[in-house]
Steps between C-alpha positions, in 0.01 A plus 500: 500500500280736698704820516255650751667289769805721475585851600706678236819297489843648456752239386858538621692265273855416602799322358725339763880474454646849478160657560413413859800279580869586459615142450448228244210284615704183455755607763349286781505202263862565407589495867298186573643306205851648528474643148764729356287783358747592225518142374122466520435807287775402257321168446165671449662732246625201302147361484362837395759522223396149394144620450328453835275778625682685777252395768513135396879519508513580870215265590670210322844581647354511850352154452836370377682637804235365734536152348868507590433605858367304795217750554169401339332817377123532530252783465449485876872556554502789252218667689684451829817653352295804400512606865870573450446756224602854588343829396589861442454741796135545594367204304251331533375719791440779249201305366311539829588869500370546146178314578445720805559808283192424292283354773273806497411469131284246322790294367711202592867445422584147384852370445605278211842357419617409150853360509731272308614375841353204686136542595521273804785703650310826455192354668713377791668837550393787725319642199282190465216599737447828313461343154167456327660308212856404409626372168849358486693202367378168643607137508295182486587220741554128446304242706761521779449874535827608340510775239490334160458754220389860439124535468469879471732780398463876508690704243493851355223416253255322727541762771273704275247215492499496881416871501192425292406220738512756781291750305238237426534319834562161344745421775462122496420456134549169324384603152784733397302609193200626698684807625514627141122488458418770754406841362709783652181663630443190712839512672464484878811712557573780249856582401485823701468289815817302434836599646788291367832497683795308357870533437635343186518463127267198510229732632514741207198355312289516818621854574397609153157335506409641842621850418324513163183372659495780755647324803797614708847347463804518726845365417710399799870555445739427784778760474746238619413271209424744218555373146434582137138388535403855597486599134247224427249618758532873426170626363314187610466592866374799695780489755833329564562468874739354755359197691423660837149408619514672839203725577684829447679395180448654158392163360230449764370855457471454124330163543251655742423789263462262205255288697294800614494643146311192379211556740 
């Protein structure tokens, strides 16, 4: 890749549920399919206890419920449902504000999403047009266009791999081994230019890698939904902040300063 094509890039890497959105991403699907959320998550928990990975548990359960309904699920429908996703105050408009904040310097702010939620729904949401690359869980389709089986999952471990794909700008890689062959000196985006914003325990490995590398980490903790996870992220993040992305908020001011400090 010819890195001379790029200005200095600053990567704003976001989780989704609990980070930029207050609701569970599956909520529009629950409403469409008339799913009882408590029963749904109880079923996924049974699969997890039986040995399924947590992400596969919910993906498989969703397919089961869809089979029992009269609504054929497709990736196109998932993307359409993404329009119904809600966000915390000020988001995603804050992205335009942050980009304007650095418009006078030789840098560009690019947005990435790494989520265990559904990639198609994220891309169909109001955040979609701002995203350079999104990684999320994905389904394959059968010949009729219906969702058939999971083809990609994102979990706490491979979130770290996605960070390296960002650093090395292998955004559409097929050879998953190739990313490991790049010397750190050849990284397109250094750690110091990565800002990672996420909310939960599944993000702890990514928090730790970014922070140790020299990037900036922010934990989002909604005061209305605080839990014991705070102890897991202590010491792995530079700040723990309430999800208010309006221009005059503490979170937005810290994001802006973190971005400018990389230039």
